[in-house]
C-alpha positions in Angstrom: 0.0 0.0 0.0 1.3 3.4 -1.0 1.3 6.5 1.2 1.0 10.1 0.1 4.3 11.9 -0.5 4.3 15.6 0.5 7.1 17.9 -0.6 7.9 20.8 1.6 8.1 24.1 -0.4 11.9 24.1 0.1 12.1 20.6 -1.5 9.9 21.7 -4.4 12.2 24.7 -4.9 15.3 22.5 -4.7 13.8 20.3 -7.5 12.9 23.3 -9.7 16.3 24.8 -9.4 18.0 21.5 -10.2 15.8 21.1 -13.3 16.8 24.6 -14.5 20.4 23.9 -13.8 20.5 20.7 -15.7 18.4 22.1 -18.6 21.0 24.9 -18.9 23.7 22.3 -19.2 21.9 20.3 -21.8 18.3 20.6 -23.1 16.3 17.7 -21.8 18.6 16.8 -19.0 16.3 18.6 -16.5 13.5 16.4 -17.6 15.7 13.3 -17.1 16.5 14.6 -13.6 12.8 15.1 -12.8 12.0 11.6 -13.9 14.6 10.2 -11.5 13.2 12.3 -8.7 9.7 11.0 -9.5 11.0 7.4 -9.5 12.5 7.8 -6.1 9.3 9.4 -4.7 7.2 6.5 -6.1 9.6 4.0 -4.5 9.5 5.8 -1.2 5.7 6.0 -1.4 5.4 2.3 -1.8 8.1 1.4 0.8 8.8 4.4 3.0 11.2 2.6 5.3 13.3 1.0 2.7 16.1 3.6 3.1 18.1 4.0 6.3 17.8 6.8 8.8 20.7 9.2 8.5 19.7 11.7 11.2 16.8 12.2 13.7 14.3 10.0 11.8 15.3 11.5 8.5 16.0 9.0 5.7 18.0 9.4 2.5 17.3 8.0 -0.9 19.9 8.5 -3.6 19.0 9.1 -7.2 20.6 6.6 -9.6 21.9 8.8 -12.4 22.4 12.1 -10.6 24.4 12.9 -7.5 21.3 14.1 -5.6 19.6 12.8 -2.5 16.0 13.0 -1.4 15.8 13.5 2.4 12.5 12.5 3.9 10.7 11.7 7.1 8.1 8.9 7.4 4.9 9.7 9.3 2.1 7.5 10.3 0.1 8.0 7.0 2.5 10.0 4.8 6.0 10.8 3.8 7.4 14.3 4.1 10.2 15.3 1.8 12.5 17.9 3.4 15.1 18.4 0.6 16.2 17.3 -2.8 19.9 18.3 -3.0 23.3 17.3 -4.1 24.7 14.5 -2.0 28.0 16.4 -1.4 26.4 19.5 0.1 26.7 20.3 3.7 24.2 18.4 5.8 23.2 21.6 7.6 21.3 22.6 4.5 18.6 20.0 5.0 19.1 19.6 8.8 18.0 23.2 9.3 14.7 22.4 7.6 13.7 20.0 10.3 
């Protein structure tokens, strides 16, 4: 059974900025990134606890093709996405969104 996935406004902004960045590098690359994000969100929706906890009940799901990570928290009946950012960024970026 799938649960709803809710993106915080900051996570939506992260995703939109990354799409713009990748499209500027190469047309269509932003769409490929977005598809990868959607695949991760679909997987997380179906199996929210499949990824390990990295900090204070926050889990991390890596994208396959891009060096980005989806940070999320599992609630009783939903998943809350805190951030969609490059994996090498300072953890404080998403930890401050808690």
